[in-house]
N, C-alpha and C positions, 0 to 999 in steps of 0.2 A: 815164950809169948803166952800171955794170959788170955784166956778165952773170954770174950765180952758177952754179957748177957743182954738180950734184947727184951724189952718189956712188950706187953701185948699192944700197947698204944703205938709203939714204933713199928711193929710188924704190920699193923692194920693200915692199909693204904686208903686214902680218902678218894672217893669217886667224885670227880668234878664234872664229867660229861653225863648227859642224860642217857638212861638205858633204853628208853623208847621215845617216840615222838608224839604219842597220844596216850590218854588215860580214859577209861570208861567206867561208868557206874549205871546202875539200873534200879528202878523202883517198880517192883512187881506187885500185882494185885492191889492196885491203888483204887480206893473206893469212890473215885470221881470219874464221870464219863469222859471218854477221850475228846469229845467235842469241846467240853469246858476246859480241859487241860490244854488243848491246842490254842485256845485264845491267849493263854499266858505264854506258852513256849514260843509262839510266833514273834513275840515282842523281843526275845533275847537271842534268837538264832543269829549266829555270825558276830555277835558283840564280844568285846573284851570281857573277861570274867568279872573284873571290878565294876564295870559299867552294868553288866547283867545283874549283879547283886543289888546295885542301887535301884535299878528298874523294878526288881522284885520287891524291894522294901516299900516302894511307893505304889505298887499295884494293889487294887482294891478287890482282888479275887481271893477266895478261901484257899485255893490250891497253891498260891504264890509262895506261902511259907514252906510248904513241903517241897516245892521245886527248888527253892533256895537251899534247903537242907541237902537235897540231892546234889546240887552244884558244889556245895562245900565238901561233901563226901568225895566227890570226884576230884576236887582239888587236893584233898588229903591223899588220895591214891596217887596222884601225879607227883606230889612233892615228896612224900615219904617212901613210896615203893619204887618210883622210877627216876627220882632225883631230877625232876624237871623244875625250871624256874617258875615260881608261883606268880610273878608279876607279868610274865609274857604269855599267859594262857588266854585262850579265847574259846568260845563255844563253837566247835566245828560242826557238830550235828546234834540235834535233839529231836526225838520223835515220841509220839504217843500213839500206841496201838491198842486194839481191843484185847481184853482179857476175858475172864469168866463173865457170863451173863446169868444173873439170878432171876429165875422166873417166879413171880409172885402173883397172887390173886387179889384183885381190887373189888370189894363188894359194890354192887350197883342196885338200882331200884328193882322192886318186886321180886326180891330173892335171887336175882341173877348175879353174874360175876363177869368181870373183864380181866384180861391179862395185863400184867405189868412187868416190864423187863428192867431190871436194875443193872446197868452196865458198869464194868470196872475197866481199868486201863493199866497198861505197862508203859513206863516212861524210860527211855534210854538216852543217855547223854554221853558225848565224846568231847573231851577237851584236848586241844592241840597247842603246841608252842608256836609263837610267831617267829621264833628264831629258826625253826625247821623249814620254813617256807623258802 
């Protein structure tokens, strides 16, 4: 009997099931205050991913573009790393927390000065699959 050679394509099994039921991404030291970011993320919490992306496209806030970029990154993590279905994803949780606070001096009248705190934020997002529910 002749020995059959297997190619690498035949040896490699395709993974059809998801490795995990959730994917995460984070945006650290984002130069917008958490209060302003929360206005945007409250609009998309619990929505389907495609619906959330449409909402962010039509949102008139500066941080909406960066939050959309974060969602697309999390989707890429889910699809490429964990073999999740990209069409069944939804925003399970999204939070904006305090990060570093930069203390600056604001000049005032008669040679005095006031304090100015520039707040930054950390944004964390978790996408889950509707099939896992």
